[in-house]
ROLUMRO-594899 format. One record per residue (C-alpha): residue number from 1; residue in one letter; x, y, z. Coordinates in nm, 2 decimals, padded with zeros to 4 digits. Example, Ala and Ser with C-alpha at 12.3 -4.5 7.8 and 13.67 -1.06 7.14 Angstrom:
BEGIN
    n  res    east   north      up
    1    a   01.23  -00.45   00.78
    2    s   01.37  -00.11   00.71
END
This chain:
BEGIN
    n  res    east   north      up
    1    m   14.40   10.06   08.45
    2    t   14.76   10.03   08.34
    3    s   14.83   09.83   08.03
    4    p   15.05   09.52   08.05
    5    g   15.39   09.55   07.90
    6    t   15.75   09.60   07.99
    7    r   16.01   09.87   07.94
    8    d   16.20   09.65   07.70
    9    e   15.90   09.67   07.46
   10    a   15.89   10.05   07.49
   11    e   16.27   10.09   07.43
   12    t   16.23   09.97   07.07
   13    e   16.03   10.28   06.98
   14    d   16.14   10.62   06.84
   15    l   16.41   10.75   07.08
   16    d   16.28   11.11   07.10
   17    v   15.93   10.99   07.20
   18    e   16.06   10.73   07.44
   19    e   16.29   10.98   07.60
   20    a   16.01   11.22   07.67
   21    l   15.78   10.94   07.79
   22    a   16.05   10.79   08.01
   23    l   16.10   11.13   08.18
   24    v   15.74   11.16   08.26
   25    r   15.71   10.79   08.37
   26    e   16.02   10.76   08.57
   27    n   16.09   11.10   08.72
   28    s   15.79   11.09   08.94
   29    g   15.94   11.17   09.28
   30    p   15.83   11.48   09.48
   31    a   15.93   11.82   09.37
   32    r   16.21   12.00   09.56
   33    r   16.05   12.21   09.84
   34    v   16.17   12.48   10.07
   35    p   16.02   12.57   10.42
   36    g   15.68   12.72   10.38
   37    g   15.57   12.47   10.12
   38    h   15.68   12.66   09.81
   39    d   15.88   12.50   09.53
   40    a   16.25   12.61   09.54
   41    p   16.32   12.84   09.25
   42    a   16.59   12.72   09.02
   43    p   16.87   12.97   08.94
   44    h   16.82   13.12   08.59
   45    r   17.03   13.34   08.37
   46    p   16.88   13.69   08.36
   47    a   16.71   13.80   08.04
   48    d   16.96   13.95   07.80
   49    p   16.82   14.25   07.61
   50    h   17.08   14.21   07.34
   51    h   17.01   13.84   07.28
   52    p   17.03   13.79   06.90
   53    a   16.73   13.67   06.70
   54    a   16.74   13.30   06.63
   55    p   16.71   13.14   06.28
   56    w   16.36   12.99   06.24
   57    p   16.47   12.62   06.25
   58    e   16.69   12.68   06.55
   59    a   16.41   12.85   06.74
   60    r   16.19   12.55   06.69
   61    a   16.48   12.32   06.80
   62    r   16.53   12.53   07.12
   63    a   16.16   12.50   07.20
   64    e   16.19   12.12   07.18
   65    r   16.50   12.11   07.39
   66    a   16.33   12.33   07.65
   67    a   16.04   12.09   07.67
   68    r   16.26   11.79   07.72
   69    a   16.44   11.97   08.01
   70    a   16.10   12.07   08.16
   71    a   15.98   11.71   08.14
   72    r   16.28   11.61   08.35
   73    a   16.20   11.88   08.61
   74    a   15.83   11.84   08.61
   75    r   15.82   11.50   08.77
   76    r   15.46   11.45   08.65
   77    t   15.33   11.09   08.65
   78    p   15.12   10.94   08.37
   79    v   14.74   10.95   08.44
   80    s   14.46   10.70   08.39
   81    v   14.17   10.85   08.20
   82    p   13.84   10.71   08.06
   83    l   13.84   10.62   07.69
   84    d   13.62   10.92   07.61
   85    a   13.88   11.16   07.76
   86    a   14.19   11.01   07.59
   87    l   14.15   11.14   07.24
   88    g   14.47   11.32   07.13
   89    l   14.68   11.20   07.42
   90    t   14.98   10.98   07.41
   91    l   15.00   10.63   07.55
   92    a   15.23   10.61   07.85
   93    a   15.20   10.23   07.87
   94    p   15.19   09.97   07.59
   95    l   14.85   09.86   07.49
   96    a   14.83   09.48   07.53
   97    a   14.51   09.28   07.46
   98    l   14.31   09.18   07.77
   99    t   14.11   08.93   07.57
  100    d   14.13   08.73   07.25
  101    l   13.98   08.91   06.95
  102    p   13.74   08.78   06.86
  103    s   13.68   08.62   07.20
  104    f   13.48   08.33   07.04
  105    d   13.43   08.20   06.69
  106    t   13.19   08.43   06.51
  107    s   13.01   08.46   06.18
  108    a   13.16   08.71   05.94
  109    m   12.84   08.72   05.73
  110    d   12.46   08.69   05.74
  111    g   12.37   08.35   05.61
  112    w   12.36   07.99   05.74
  113    a   12.60   07.80   05.96
  114    v   12.64   07.45   05.79
  115    a   12.79   07.12   05.89
  116    g   12.92   06.87   05.65
  117    p   12.84   06.86   05.27
  118    g   12.51   06.99   05.14
  119    p   12.22   06.99   05.09
  120    w   12.13   07.07   05.45
  121    a   11.82   07.05   05.66
  122    v   11.75   07.39   05.81
  123    r   11.66   07.42   06.18
  124    d   11.37   07.64   06.26
  125    e   11.55   07.86   06.52
  126    g   11.82   08.11   06.42
  127    v   12.14   08.23   06.59
  128    l   12.17   08.59   06.67
  129    a   12.46   08.81   06.79
  130    g   12.47   08.86   07.17
  131    h   12.32   08.52   07.26
  132    a   12.46   08.22   07.44
  133    v   12.64   07.93   07.27
  134    p   12.40   07.77   07.02
  135    a   12.33   07.40   07.00
  136    r   12.58   07.18   06.83
  137    l   12.52   07.10   06.45
  138    t   12.53   06.75   06.31
  139    d   12.63   06.67   05.96
  140    g   12.37   06.77   05.71
  141    e   12.23   07.04   05.93
  142    a   12.22   07.42   05.88
  143    v   12.09   07.71   06.09
  144    r   12.03   08.07   06.01
  145    i   12.30   08.29   06.16
  146    a   12.36   08.67   06.18
  147    t   12.69   08.86   06.14
  148    g   12.88   08.86   06.48
  149    a   12.68   08.56   06.62
  150    r   12.86   08.27   06.79
  151    i   12.93   07.98   06.56
  152    p   12.76   07.66   06.67
  153    p   13.00   07.38   06.76
  154    d   13.10   07.15   06.47
  155    t   13.01   07.41   06.21
  156    t   13.20   07.35   05.88
  157    a   13.15   07.69   05.72
  158    v   12.91   07.99   05.69
  159    l   12.72   08.00   05.36
  160    r   12.63   08.36   05.27
  161    s   12.27   08.44   05.22
  162    e   12.33   08.52   04.85
  163    h   12.51   08.19   04.80
  164    g   12.23   07.96   04.90
  165    r   11.88   07.86   04.79
  166    t   11.61   07.63   04.95
  167    d   11.41   07.38   04.75
  168    e   11.04   07.29   04.78
  169    r   11.12   07.06   05.07
  170    g   11.30   07.34   05.26
  171    r   11.64   07.19   05.21
  172    l   11.93   07.43   05.17
  173    h   12.16   07.40   04.85
  174    p   12.48   07.60   04.78
  175    t   12.50   07.80   04.46
  176    r   12.88   07.79   04.46
  177    e   13.15   07.58   04.62
  178    v   13.17   07.58   05.00
  179    v   13.52   07.59   05.14
  180    h   13.59   07.46   05.49
  181    g   13.60   07.75   05.74
  182    q   13.48   08.02   05.50
  183    d   13.33   08.34   05.65
  184    i   13.41   08.23   06.00
  185    r   13.62   08.46   06.22
  186    p   13.80   08.21   06.45
  187    r   13.87   08.30   06.81
  188    g   14.19   08.50   06.84
  189    q   14.21   08.58   06.47
  190    e   14.31   08.94   06.53
  191    c   14.50   08.89   06.86
  192    r   14.54   08.67   07.16
  193    s   14.51   08.78   07.52
  194    g   14.84   08.94   07.62
  195    d   14.95   09.03   07.26
  196    h   15.13   09.36   07.22
  197    l   14.89   09.58   07.02
  198    l   15.04   09.93   07.03
  199    p   15.36   10.07   07.18
  200    v   15.43   10.35   07.42
  201    g   15.41   10.68   07.24
  202    t   15.11   10.60   07.02
  203    l   14.87   10.89   06.97
  204    a   14.52   10.80   07.09
  205    t   14.32   10.84   06.77
  206    p   13.95   10.74   06.74
  207    a   14.07   10.41   06.59
  208    v   14.30   10.35   06.89
  209    l   14.01   10.42   07.13
  210    g   13.80   10.16   06.94
  211    l   14.08   09.90   06.95
  212    a   14.13   09.96   07.32
  213    a   13.76   09.92   07.39
  214    a   13.75   09.60   07.18
  215    a   14.06   09.47   07.37
  216    g   13.89   09.51   07.70
  217    y   14.00   09.86   07.83
  218    d   13.78   10.11   08.01
  219    t   14.07   10.35   08.08
  220    l   14.41   10.43   07.92
  221    t   14.74   10.53   08.08
  222    v   14.85   10.85   07.90
  223    v   15.08   11.15   07.92
  224    p   14.88   11.43   08.09
  225    r   14.79   11.74   07.90
  226    s   15.02   12.04   07.95
  227    r   14.84   12.32   08.14
  228    v   14.84   12.66   07.97
  229    d   14.74   13.01   08.09
  230    v   14.67   13.27   07.82
  231    l   14.73   13.64   07.90
  232    v   14.59   13.89   07.65
  233    l   14.77   14.22   07.67
  234    g   14.66   14.56   07.53
  235    d   14.44   14.85   07.64
  236    e   14.31   14.89   07.28
  237    l   14.12   14.56   07.27
  238    l   13.74   14.51   07.27
  239    t   13.57   14.19   07.35
  240    e   13.25   14.26   07.17
  241    g   13.09   14.50   06.92
  242    l   13.24   14.70   06.64
  243    p   13.58   14.88   06.65
  244    h   13.55   15.25   06.75
  245    d   13.75   15.54   06.89
  246    g   14.08   15.38   06.82
  247    l   13.98   15.05   06.98
  248    i   13.99   14.72   06.79
  249    r   13.84   14.37   06.85
  250    d   14.05   14.12   07.02
  251    a   14.10   13.84   06.77
  252    l   14.36   13.64   06.97
  253    g   14.14   13.58   07.28
  254    p   13.89   13.37   07.08
  255    m   14.15   13.21   06.85
  256    l   14.43   13.09   07.08
  257    p   14.25   12.87   07.33
  258    p   14.10   12.63   07.07
  259    w   14.43   12.63   06.87
  260    l   14.62   12.54   07.19
  261    r   14.37   12.26   07.26
  262    a   14.43   12.13   06.91
  263    l   14.80   12.12   07.00
  264    g   14.71   11.89   07.30
  265    a   14.71   12.15   07.58
  266    e   14.46   12.21   07.86
  267    v   14.38   12.58   07.85
  268    r   14.29   12.67   08.21
  269    t   14.25   13.05   08.19
  270    v   14.23   13.33   07.94
  271    r   14.29   13.67   08.12
  272    r   14.27   14.01   07.97
  273    i   14.53   14.23   08.14
  274    g   14.57   14.54   07.92
  275    d   14.89   14.74   07.94
  276    d   14.95   14.70   08.31
  277    a   15.30   14.60   08.41
  278    e   15.21   14.52   08.77
  279    a   14.91   14.31   08.67
  280    l   15.13   14.12   08.41
  281    h   15.39   14.06   08.68
  282    r   15.13   13.92   08.92
  283    a   14.98   13.70   08.66
  284    v   15.31   13.55   08.55
  285    t   15.45   13.50   08.90
  286    t   15.13   13.34   09.04
  287    s   15.07   13.11   08.75
  288    d   15.14   12.74   08.81
  289    a   15.07   12.64   08.45
  290    d   15.33   12.45   08.25
  291    l   15.32   12.72   07.98
  292    v   15.22   13.09   08.00
  293    v   15.12   13.24   07.66
  294    t   15.12   13.62   07.63
  295    t   14.99   13.82   07.33
  296    g   15.15   14.15   07.24
  297    g   15.40   14.36   07.44
  298    t   15.71   14.17   07.31
  299    a   15.88   14.47   07.14
  300    a   16.05   14.77   07.30
  301    g   15.77   15.03   07.30
  302    p   15.66   15.23   07.61
  303    v   15.38   14.98   07.70
  304    d   15.56   14.66   07.60
  305    h   15.60   14.51   07.94
  306    v   15.69   14.15   07.86
  307    h   16.07   14.19   07.86
  308    p   16.08   14.40   08.17
  309    t   15.86   14.15   08.35
  310    l   16.10   13.87   08.25
  311    r   16.40   14.06   08.37
  312    r   16.22   14.14   08.70
  313    t   16.14   13.77   08.76
  314    g   16.49   13.65   08.67
  315    a   16.36   13.44   08.37
  316    e   16.60   13.30   08.12
  317    l   16.55   13.40   07.77
  318    l   16.59   13.10   07.54
  319    v   16.46   13.27   07.22
  320    d   16.45   13.65   07.20
  321    g   16.33   13.72   06.85
  322    v   16.32   13.49   06.55
  323    r   16.44   13.55   06.20
  324    v   16.09   13.49   06.05
  325    r   15.82   13.71   05.90
  326    p   15.57   13.77   06.03
  327    g   15.63   13.72   06.40
  328    h   15.99   13.84   06.44
  329    p   15.95   13.97   06.80
  330    m   15.83   13.64   06.94
  331    l   16.01   13.50   07.24
  332    l   16.05   13.19   07.46
  333    a   16.16   13.22   07.83
  334    r   16.22   12.97   08.11
  335    l   16.04   13.10   08.42
  336    k   16.12   12.79   08.63
  337    d   16.28   12.46   08.56
  338    d   15.94   12.32   08.47
  339    q   15.76   12.63   08.35
  340    h   15.80   12.84   08.03
  341    l   15.65   13.15   07.88
  342    v   15.59   13.20   07.50
  343    g   15.55   13.57   07.41
  344    l   15.35   13.61   07.09
  345    p   15.34   13.93   06.89
  346    g   15.01   14.12   06.90
  347    n   14.94   14.12   06.53
  348    p   14.71   13.82   06.46
  349    l   14.91   13.64   06.18
  350    a   15.24   13.72   06.36
  351    a   15.09   13.55   06.67
  352    v   15.00   13.24   06.46
  353    s   15.36   13.24   06.34
  354    g   15.48   13.25   06.70
  355    l   15.24   12.98   06.80
  356    l   15.36   12.74   06.53
  357    t   15.73   12.83   06.57
  358    l   15.76   12.81   06.95
  359    a   15.44   12.68   07.13
  360    e   15.38   12.39   06.89
  361    p   15.72   12.22   06.93
  362    l   15.72   12.28   07.30
  363    l   15.37   12.15   07.36
  364    r   15.42   11.86   07.12
  365    t   15.74   11.75   07.30
  366    l   15.58   11.78   07.65
  367    a   15.29   11.57   07.52
  368    a   15.54   11.31   07.39
  369    r   15.39   11.33   07.05
  370    p   15.63   11.24   06.76
  371    a   15.73   11.53   06.54
  372    p   15.53   11.53   06.21
  373    e   15.71   11.42   05.90
  374    t   15.83   11.72   05.70
  375    y   15.70   11.74   05.34
  376    t   15.72   11.97   05.05
  377    l   15.50   12.07   04.76
  378    p   15.57   12.29   04.46
  379    l   15.43   12.65   04.49
  380    r   15.20   12.74   04.20
  381    d   15.30   13.11   04.22
  382    a   15.61   13.30   04.31
  383    v   15.64   13.43   04.67
  384    h   15.85   13.73   04.75
  385    g   16.09   13.66   05.03
  386    h   16.26   13.87   05.30
  387    p   16.63   13.92   05.23
  388    h   16.75   13.75   05.54
  389    d   16.45   13.59   05.72
  390    t   16.22   13.30   05.67
  391    r   15.86   13.38   05.57
  392    l   15.55   13.19   05.67
  393    v   15.28   13.23   05.40
  394    p   14.93   13.09   05.41
  395    v   14.86   12.85   05.13
  396    v   14.58   12.62   05.00
  397    l   14.65   12.28   04.87
  398    r   14.53   12.21   04.52
  399    g   14.62   11.88   04.35
  400    e   14.99   11.83   04.38
  401    g   15.08   12.19   04.46
  402    a   15.03   12.48   04.70
  403    v   14.87   12.81   04.61
  404    p   14.99   13.11   04.81
  405    l   14.71   13.33   04.94
  406    r   14.71   13.71   04.91
  407    y   14.62   13.82   05.26
  408    n   14.94   13.74   05.44
  409    g   15.03   14.06   05.62
  410    p   15.12   14.05   05.99
  411    a   14.78   14.19   06.10
  412    m   14.57   13.98   05.87
  413    l   14.37   13.67   05.94
  414    r   14.18   13.64   05.61
  415    g   14.45   13.43   05.46
  416    i   14.51   13.19   05.75
  417    a   14.13   13.15   05.79
  418    a   14.11   13.01   05.43
  419    a   14.45   12.82   05.45
  420    d   14.53   12.45   05.46
  421    a   14.89   12.51   05.56
  422    l   15.17   12.76   05.59
  423    a   15.45   12.76   05.34
  424    v   15.80   12.80   05.48
  425    v   15.96   13.03   05.23
  426    p   16.34   13.06   05.26
  427    p   16.52   13.40   05.26
  428    g   16.51   13.55   04.91
  429    g   16.17   13.41   04.82
  430    a   16.05   13.11   04.61
  431    r   15.99   13.09   04.24
  432    p   15.69   12.91   04.08
  433    g   15.72   12.54   04.09
  434    q   15.98   12.55   04.37
  435    e   15.95   12.27   04.63
  436    t   15.87   12.43   04.96
  437    e   15.83   12.29   05.31
  438    l   15.47   12.31   05.45
  439    l   15.34   12.33   05.80
  440    d   14.99   12.17   05.83
  441    l   14.72   12.34   06.03
  442    p   14.56   12.11   06.28
  443    w   14.21   12.12   06.14
  444    a   14.32   12.10   05.78
  445    t   14.51   11.77   05.81
  446    g   14.20   11.57   05.89
  447    g   14.40   11.41   06.17
  448    i   14.39   11.39   06.55
  449    g   14.48   11.76   06.57
  450    v   14.12   11.84   06.54
  451    c   14.07   11.79   06.92
  452    f   13.93   12.11   07.04
  453    t   13.77   11.99   07.37
END
């Protein structure tokens, strides 16, 4: 069901979020077609092998801009999903109450509903939650009541169990002053039917799902997940067992899909292609995913086929290398107006760097999630820097600081597996105590990012 609300309400929200949502909501006409039923390819600038590496902040900004352009071209409409499928998605319609909350006067405590001044004669029957409207009270009467139960008509207050006593005649006496209306939740105390509860662009957290259910919703109208295909490249990769005879275990195949899901994507396929240029070309050109993610093959070696494939398909390179370590040879290309490819380096930590540099801002923007607030913490230890490039270094958070971890080489996962965040170390390095920007990892923030299904 679509939430009540108007565009005027949505327009008061963060402009970047509203822009992305408006593109998804309003540009819902049919895609441009050509005879034969195929989407007309948009003209693209060919890949430039001499494209200069981008500074790290600019690479992330380009990924966000690419996503906004893709949202204009995609013409995808919001979707209605059950509450249990909405976790981590972004509201594409305002959430307005479908009922008063609470929908009737209820007891906020276990105790007695009382009428008039005490002492009170106590009725034999009690009032429980989930039952019909109880009988009216008259002055001098009380009735046992449970938390959440309907308040009997003409009730003055609810007397908590610990604040009342009965005498030998069974009459109820208060042990402290009784204030009119105490411990009663009046109808509509939290909201009235039609009240605007949450704006467009709100992330569906567990608490949002609970509020939606309480407010009468069975479904939510949300921005759909971006579809991602993962292509794992390399003849040297094993899918099981111990490394042997020059072969190594594939770490990225198991790691990337749940990480991409944590970023809000729907991972449709994970394909292992090896070092096969024709197979890579077929996989890229036949994918209809919003984003294709490749691993390895982004450099200029004899079996690095990503750049030649992009040139062959007429893709437009938006980012061809980033001035960041690890992960320098990452890339972002536009395959079609509404489809992109992120090429991750093959080394595991370098691939993580590429994921957070290019895939995260692109997927976040497509999902209409707001950008996280940047924050800094002082580093406990010095971190050596690259002379010209940004470094991303795994850290753990301890108290009011960040502790750099030792295992931070491009091929290492030991550091990132123990990390809470990545420190963004500027060119030249950072000294002990220097305030440094941090990138949270989805599962370390304790937030909605932990959405792996």
